C-alpha positions as semicolon CSV with decimal commas, in nm:
position;residue;x (nm);y (nm);z (nm)
1;M;6,877;10,867;6,748
2;K;7,197;10,933;6,937
3;L;7,218;10,787;7,289
4;A;7,455;10,862;7,577
5;I;7,481;10,705;7,920
6;V;7,561;10,927;8,218
7;I;7,680;10,754;8,535
8;M;7,662;10,949;8,858
9;A;7,973;10,871;9,065
10;G;8,056;11,192;9,249
11;G;7,919;11,125;9,598
12;K;8,111;11,054;9,918
13;G;7,905;10,770;10,063
14;T;7,947;10,907;10,415
15;R;7,726;10,639;10,570
16;L;7,988;10,376;10,483
17;K;8,223;10,530;10,743
18;S;8,510;10,481;10,498
19;K;8,789;10,703;10,365
20;R;8,736;10,563;10,014
21;A;8,481;10,702;9,773
22;K;8,173;10,482;9,769
23;V;8,206;10,376;9,404
24;L;8,560;10,245;9,470
25;H;8,442;9,981;9,715
26;E;8,457;9,636;9,557
27;I;8,216;9,350;9,515
28;G;8,276;9,047;9,297
29;G;8,639;9,151;9,257
30;K;8,572;9,488;9,092
31;P;8,484;9,840;9,209
32;L;8,112;9,919;9,211
33;L;8,165;10,174;8,935
34;R;8,344;9,923;8,712
35;H;8,043;9,690;8,722
36;V;7,818;9,975;8,609
37;I;8,054;10,082;8,329
38;D;8,089;9,723;8,208
39;G;7,712;9,697;8,184
40;A;7,687;10,031;8,002
41;R;7,955;9,923;7,752
42;Q;7,719;9,652;7,630
43;I;7,463;9,919;7,536
44;V;7,673;10,201;7,388
45;A;8,032;10,260;7,279
46;P;8,272;10,355;7,562
47;S;8,305;10,705;7,416
48;D;7,931;10,756;7,472
49;I;7,962;10,689;7,846
50;Y;8,009;10,993;8,071
51;V;8,103;10,941;8,436
52;V;8,032;11,235;8,665
53;V;8,309;11,237;8,927
54;G;8,354;11,459;9,229
55;H;8,473;11,324;9,562
56;Q;8,820;11,167;9,518
57;A;8,787;11,226;9,144
58;A;9,150;11,138;9,065
59;A;9,127;10,801;9,242
60;V;8,794;10,720;9,077
61;E;8,928;10,803;8,730
62;A;9,242;10,597;8,790
63;A;9,036;10,293;8,891
64;V;8,845;10,283;8,559
65;K;9,077;10,471;8,325
66;D;9,110;10,173;8,089
67;S;8,732;10,152;8,037
68;G;8,726;10,415;7,762
69;A;8,458;10,618;7,942
70;R;8,477;10,996;7,954
71;F;8,475;11,198;8,274
72;V;8,282;11,506;8,381
73;H;8,399;11,690;8,693
74;Q;8,140;11,797;8,947
75;E;8,360;12,024;9,154
76;E;8,087;12,090;9,412
77;Q;7,857;11,799;9,489
78;R;7,506;11,942;9,520
79;G;7,291;11,641;9,441
80;T;7,189;11,417;9,152
81;G;7,013;11,697;8,965
82;H;7,325;11,910;8,990
83;A;7,532;11,619;8,854
84;I;7,324;11,613;8,535
85;Q;7,338;11,993;8,512
86;T;7,717;11,961;8,528
87;A;7,712;11,706;8,245
88;Q;7,483;11,911;8,019
89;Q;7,758;12,062;7,806
90;A;7,942;11,730;7,769
91;V;7,635;11,550;7,633
92;E;7,526;11,825;7,399
93;G;7,423;11,673;7,066
94;Y;7,274;11,354;7,210
95;D;6,902;11,291;7,162
96;E;6,847;11,053;7,453
97;L;7,020;10,996;7,786
98;L;7,024;10,701;8,020
99;V;7,117;10,799;8,375
100;L;7,270;10,523;8,589
101;S;7,405;10,525;8,942
102;G;7,766;10,430;9,004
103;D;7,674;10,247;9,324
104;V;7,410;10,014;9,176
105;P;7,633;9,732;9,048
106;L;7,388;9,445;8,994
107;L;7,193;9,612;8,712
108;K;7,206;9,379;8,412
109;P;7,266;9,501;8,056
110;E;6,936;9,337;7,957
111;T;6,753;9,561;8,203
112;I;6,932;9,873;8,077
113;A;6,835;9,778;7,721
114;R;6,475;9,721;7,829
115;L;6,464;10,067;7,989
116;R;6,604;10,220;7,668
117;D;6,361;10,038;7,439
118;F;6,055;10,109;7,654
119;H;6,149;10,477;7,676
120;I;6,178;10,507;7,299
121;E;5,860;10,308;7,231
122;Q;5,663;10,530;7,471
123;R;5,808;10,849;7,322
124;A;5,848;10,970;7,677
125;A;6,030;11,272;7,809
126;M;6,129;11,069;8,114
127;T;6,116;10,698;8,195
128;I;6,170;10,573;8,548
129;L;6,305;10,228;8,618
130;T;6,106;10,095;8,912
131;A;6,103;9,781;9,125
132;A;5,878;9,610;9,376
133;P;6,097;9,476;9,659
134;P;5,943;9,282;9,950
135;D;6,015;9,578;10,179
136;A;5,973;9,920;10,020
137;T;6,041;10,112;10,341
138;S;6,277;10,412;10,300
139;Y;6,230;10,426;9,922
140;G;6,039;10,687;9,726
141;R;5,721;10,540;9,574
142;V;5,603;10,576;9,216
143;L;5,239;10,681;9,183
144;R;5,094;10,591;8,843
145;K;4,799;10,775;8,692
146;K;4,612;10,444;8,671
147;P;4,715;10,100;8,804
148;D;4,749;9,957;8,453
149;S;4,896;10,269;8,294
150;P;5,266;10,328;8,222
151;E;5,219;10,699;8,290
152;V;5,345;10,841;8,617
153;K;5,164;11,103;8,819
154;A;5,431;11,164;9,081
155;I;5,719;11,024;9,287
156;I;5,643;11,046;9,658
157;E;5,908;11,023;9,926
158;Q;5,851;10,781;10,216
159;K;5,789;11,052;10,472
160;A;5,532;11,224;10,248
161;L;5,312;10,916;10,195
162;T;4,952;10,943;10,306
163;P;4,799;10,653;10,502
164;E;4,627;10,536;10,184
165;Q;4,960;10,538;9,995
166;Q;5,155;10,336;10,254
167;S;5,062;10,015;10,069
168;L;5,236;10,128;9,749
169;R;5,521;9,887;9,677
170;E;5,660;10,019;9,348
171;I;5,976;10,214;9,425
172;N;6,187;10,463;9,234
173;S;6,528;10,305;9,159
174;G;6,699;10,635;9,076
175;I;6,775;10,506;8,725
176;Y;6,618;10,698;8,439
177;A;6,593;10,757;8,067
178;F;6,541;11,111;7,938
179;R;6,479;11,281;7,610
180;A;6,751;11,542;7,618
181;E;6,551;11,838;7,488
182;P;6,276;11,851;7,757
183;L;6,522;11,748;8,029
184;F;6,752;12,042;7,973
185;A;6,465;12,277;7,898
186;H;6,337;12,226;8,253
187;I;6,636;12,113;8,463
188;G;6,705;12,473;8,562
189;E;6,372;12,472;8,748
190;L;6,499;12,228;9,012
191;K;6,487;12,369;9,366
192;T;6,686;12,294;9,680
193;E;6,390;12,306;9,914
194;N;6,475;11,984;10,098
195;A;6,656;11,875;10,413
196;H;6,994;11,849;10,238
197;G;6,967;12,162;10,027
198;E;7,044;11,967;9,709
199;Y;6,907;11,946;9,356
200;Y;6,730;11,611;9,320
201;L;6,690;11,453;8,977
202;T;6,381;11,278;9,115
203;D;6,201;11,613;9,107
204;M;6,224;11,616;8,726
205;A;5,922;11,382;8,715
206;G;5,695;11,643;8,870
207;L;5,841;11,928;8,664
208;L;5,794;11,741;8,336
209;V;5,439;11,628;8,422
210;A;5,351;11,988;8,510
211;A;5,493;12,096;8,173
212;G;5,265;11,852;7,993
213;E;5,543;11,607;7,905
214;R;5,499;11,229;7,911
215;V;5,658;11,057;8,213
216;V;5,634;10,677;8,229
217;A;5,768;10,389;8,435
218;V;5,888;10,036;8,362
219;E;5,944;9,778;8,635
220;A;6,265;9,576;8,663
221;A;6,203;9,202;8,650
222;N;6,423;9,141;8,956
223;P;6,423;9,405;9,232
224;V;6,768;9,287;9,347
225;E;6,919;9,451;9,036
226;V;6,839;9,804;9,153
227;L;6,968;9,767;9,508
228;G;7,240;9,998;9,629
229;A;7,431;9,990;9,957
230;N;7,466;10,252;10,226
231;T;7,662;10,040;10,476
232;I;7,944;9,787;10,450
233;A;7,702;9,516;10,563
234;E;7,461;9,602;10,281
235;M;7,749;9,604;10,035
236;M;7,855;9,256;10,140
237;E;7,499;9,140;10,077
238;L;7,539;9,265;9,719
239;D;7,874;9,085;9,700
240;R;7,712;8,761;9,818
241;E;7,434;8,791;9,561
242;L;7,677;8,866;9,280
243;R;7,909;8,577;9,364
244;L;7,621;8,331;9,393
245;D;7,501;8,451;9,053
246;T;7,853;8,390;8,915
247;A;7,855;8,038;9,062
248;R;7,514;7,969;8,908
249;R;7,639;8,088;8,569
250;L;7,939;7,855;8,588
251;M;7,723;7,561;8,694
252;A;7,496;7,628;8,396
253;Q;7,809;7,587;8,181
254;G;7,889;7,243;8,322
255;V;8,110;7,332;8,620
256;T;8,047;7,161;8,953
257;V;8,067;7,409;9,239
258;L;8,032;7,223;9,569
259;R;7,870;7,440;9,836
260;P;7,872;7,757;9,623
261;E;7,779;7,970;9,923
262;T;8,128;7,902;10,063
263;T;8,326;7,993;9,751
264;V;8,462;8,334;9,649
265;I;8,452;8,358;9,269
266;D;8,511;8,692;9,095
267;T;8,285;8,785;8,806
268;A;8,562;8,776;8,543
269;V;8,664;8,416;8,622
270;E;8,623;8,155;8,345
271;V;8,603;7,779;8,412
272;G;8,568;7,492;8,166
273;P;8,305;7,217;8,188
274;D;8,353;6,910;8,408
275;T;8,583;7,099;8,643
276;V;8,504;7,061;9,013
277;I;8,542;7,351;9,255
278;E;8,541;7,233;9,616
279;P;8,416;7,433;9,917
280;F;8,611;7,735;10,045
281;V;8,801;7,792;9,720
282;Q;8,877;8,148;9,603
283;L;8,906;8,218;9,228
284;L;9,006;8,581;9,182
285;G;9,074;8,839;8,913
286;E;9,114;8,724;8,553
287;T;9,164;8,358;8,639
288;K;9,090;8,103;8,365
289;I;9,061;7,732;8,443
290;G;9,031;7,461;8,179
291;E;8,816;7,150;8,155
292;D;8,830;6,843;8,381
293;C;9,026;7,017;8,657
294;R;8,974;6,979;9,030
295;I;9,043;7,263;9,269
296;R;9,046;7,130;9,622
297;S;8,933;7,315;9,932
298;Y;9,106;7,625;10,072
299;S;9,305;7,699;9,756
300;V;9,334;8,058;9,631
301;I;9,398;8,119;9,260
302;E;9,440;8,476;9,133
303;N;9,501;8,610;8,781
304;S;9,628;8,272;8,663
305;T;9,559;8,032;8,376
306;L;9,524;7,658;8,427
307;G;9,505;7,411;8,140
308;D;9,283;7,104;8,117
309;G;9,306;6,824;8,370
310;V;9,500;7,015;8,636
311;L;9,468;6,898;8,996
312;V;9,522;7,162;9,262
313;R;9,532;6,988;9,597
314;H;9,431;7,144;9,928
315;A;9,541;7,489;10,047
316;C;9,751;7,607;9,751
317;V;9,811;7,971;9,659
318;I;9,862;8,044;9,289
319;A;9,906;8,402;9,165
320;G;9,990;8,551;8,826
321;S;10,105;8,220;8,680
322;R;10,037;7,971;8,399
323;I;9,995;7,598;8,457
324;A;9,962;7,368;8,158
325;A;9,748;7,056;8,119
326;G;9,784;6,760;8,349
327;A;9,989;6,932;8,618
328;L;9,962;6,834;8,985
329;I;9,999;7,114;9,239
330;G;10,017;7,089;9,618
331;P;9,900;7,044;9,878
332;F;10,027;7,362;10,047
333;A;10,218;7,489;9,742
334;H;10,281;7,859;9,677
335;V;10,309;7,939;9,308
336;R;10,407;8,305;9,282
337;L;10,414;8,562;9,006
338;E;10,525;8,465;8,656
339;S;10,569;8,096;8,723
340;D;10,515;7,895;8,404
341;F;10,464;7,520;8,431
342;A;10,457;7,290;8,127
343;E;10,243;6,979;8,088
344;G;10,261;6,715;8,357
345;V;10,461;6,918;8,608
346;H;10,440;6,811;8,974
347;V;10,488;7,078;9,242
348;G;10,411;6,941;9,585
349;N;10,410;6,992;9,960
350;F;10,545;7,327;10,082
351;V;10,712;7,414;9,753
352;E;10,737;7,782;9,663
353;T;10,814;7,912;9,312
354;K;10,867;8,261;9,175
355;K;10,943;8,354;8,811
356;V;11,019;7,991;8,734
357;K;10,979;7,798;8,412
358;L;10,936;7,426;8,473
359;G;10,963;7,200;8,168
360;K;10,740;6,909;8,074
361;G;10,719;6,638;8,338
362;S;10,957;6,804;8,584
363;K;10,898;6,751;8,955
364;A;10,962;6,939;9,278
365;N;10,758;6,750;9,531
366;H;10,878;6,857;9,877
367;L;10,999;7,154;10,082
368;T;11,170;7,353;9,806
369;Y;11,218;7,714;9,697
370;L;11,268;7,779;9,327
371;G;11,310;8,145;9,234
372;D;11,422;8,307;8,907
373;A;11,499;7,978;8,734
374;D;11,466;7,812;8,392
375;I;11,427;7,440;8,448
376;G;11,411;7,194;8,160
377;S;11,201;6,883;8,100
378;G;11,219;6,566;8,309
379;V;11,406;6,732;8,593
380;N;11,379;6,599;8,949
381;I;11,430;6,854;9,226
382;G;11,495;6,685;9,559
383;A;11,343;6,787;9,891
384;G;11,491;7,094;10,058
385;T;11,648;7,237;9,741
386;I;11,696;7,613;9,718
387;T;11,791;7,829;9,422
388;C;11,981;8,113;9,590
389;N;11,870;8,394;9,359
390;Y;11,945;8,706;9,566
391;D;12,290;8,838;9,653
392;G;12,161;9,119;9,873
393;V;12,144;9,369;9,586
394;N;12,039;9,193;9,264
395;K;11,841;8,887;9,157
396;H;12,015;8,623;8,942
397;R;11,884;8,327;8,739
398;T;11,950;7,958;8,769
399;V;11,940;7,748;8,450
400;I;11,890;7,373;8,480
401;G;11,899;7,156;8,167
402;D;11,677;6,864;8,069
403;G;11,699;6,543;8,270
404;V;11,895;6,685;8,562
405;F;11,869;6,515;8,903
406;V;11,911;6,752;9,198
407;G;11,967;6,567;9,525
408;S;11,790;6,667;9,845
409;D;11,904;6,962;10,056
410;S;12,106;7,121;9,774
411;T;12,166;7,493;9,730
412;L;12,229;7,633;9,382
413;V;12,392;7,974;9,409
414;A;12,295;8,187;9,108
415;P;12,397;8,286;8,851
416;I;12,464;7,927;8,760
417;V;12,405;7,679;8,475
418;V;12,354;7,308;8,542
419;G;12,402;7,114;8,219
420;E;12,152;6,858;8,094
421;G;12,168;6,505;8,229
422;S;12,390;6,599;8,521
423;Y;12,357;6,498;8,887
424;I;12,386;6,718;9,194
425;A;12,474;6,513;9,499
426;A;12,250;6,550;9,803
427;G;12,353;6,818;10,052
428;S;12,569;7,007;9,801
429;S;12,624;7,380;9,775
430;I;12,689;7,445;9,405
431;T;12,856;7,774;9,315
432;E;13,004;7,695;8,973
433;D;12,853;7,584;8,642
434;V;12,809;7,209;8,600
435;P;12,878;7,058;8,255
436;P;12,630;6,815;8,096
437;N;12,619;6,460;8,233
438;A;12,858;6,540;8,519
439;L;12,829;6,469;8,891
440;A;12,873;6,776;9,110
441;L;12,944;6,758;9,482
442;G;12,985;7,057;9,704
443;R;13,012;6,919;10,055
444;A;13,276;6,804;10,306
445;R;13,393;6,443;10,290
446;Q;13,223;6,229;10,552
447;V;13,440;6,125;10,848
448;T;13,323;5,835;11,067
449;K;13,483;5,771;11,411
450;P;13,392;5,427;11,549
451;D;13,276;5,417;11,915
452;W;13,306;5,795;11,947
453;A;12,954;5,831;12,084
454;K;13,005;5,555;12,341
455;T;13,326;5,715;12,467
456;H;13,166;6,059;12,471
457;R;12,869;5,943;12,682
458;A;13,100;5,770;12,931
459;K;13,309;6,083;12,957
460;I;13,023;6,322;13,029
461;S;12,864;6,080;13,279
462;K;13,173;6,111;13,504
463;S;13,176;6,490;13,503
């Protein structure tokens, strides 16, 4: 049995009132379509996934190009039935098809597998994934032949329900399994006799039943999984549900998430046990955090790796960086792209780094900018220090050896090398290399004039 998954992702999503294609909108840190593909990849190989694209096809393909899925172009978008007609040639040779929707991102791989297995066990021509939400209004209802039977008699749209059928709660999710042979034998019989003049895949149920084929239904365990979104507000409800589910998963792994409803944690984030995530923290992208860390409130960490025992104090921003075990960051630190901190580093109040390597135990605790620098172990960077890395055209690196002491309010004009064990006097502007164990001063000699202030005040008081 050869199985393919077809994901319908060609629609505009006009009700979102957005310029972007619907499947490119993000929840949980990823586009809707990426969530669906990631789930499908746990069922079949990427090469057996076919994404039907139409509106903004180039942008949609670019967003998921690294997924390994294949793409089918639906040049004219004429409904879900037309999307599968468009994919017919691409999926030739497959025995069974699962049809997913690119804007239903909460569907779990376990539910997709259950749909597949039930479909095969029932030897059905079509299997409909259904759900029973608290409010079924606006959804098409599934009418079974008997209440306890898996066989489906029809799918009835909301507006076509009779008074006796209004109490039906089982809805059609728009997610299906098909046996390829009867599907394509009858898909040409779809009509466009509806308000939108489109070919609806839903109508395949009636066509296959009329042809004597077996059409069955299986209910999703959690109706939330099959929810889509037609407005930004509805999409943010999906985002909330997904992020709470992510927080629950982390807590089940030994992570303490205080007030999880206030946190923003992307689905790809990994956190070790006994780490504490305080309220209003954002953990984004491919962030990985080790064990026994504490991330204090209002910090934002994106695409970064933190070792064990790291303390991130309040209101820090960390992006695209690596922080080794035992480091102390913040409060109010900005750790920018490609910063790499060794064990025991301290980076404190209002310190900004960019493309900086900080060696073991080095410290920059106050009001400092460190950009494009290689800094050794045991270095102390005084308050107000700046590595002047930009000459107006090019960026240059500063190299600071082990054990260097940089006095407060110093400027190091790159390119420059400060040898190990040397001292930079406070308030210096250093423009030349400093040899190891030297003292470098780059400031005017202090001049003190006794009683100058007293004389000056007397002078201006007479004027």
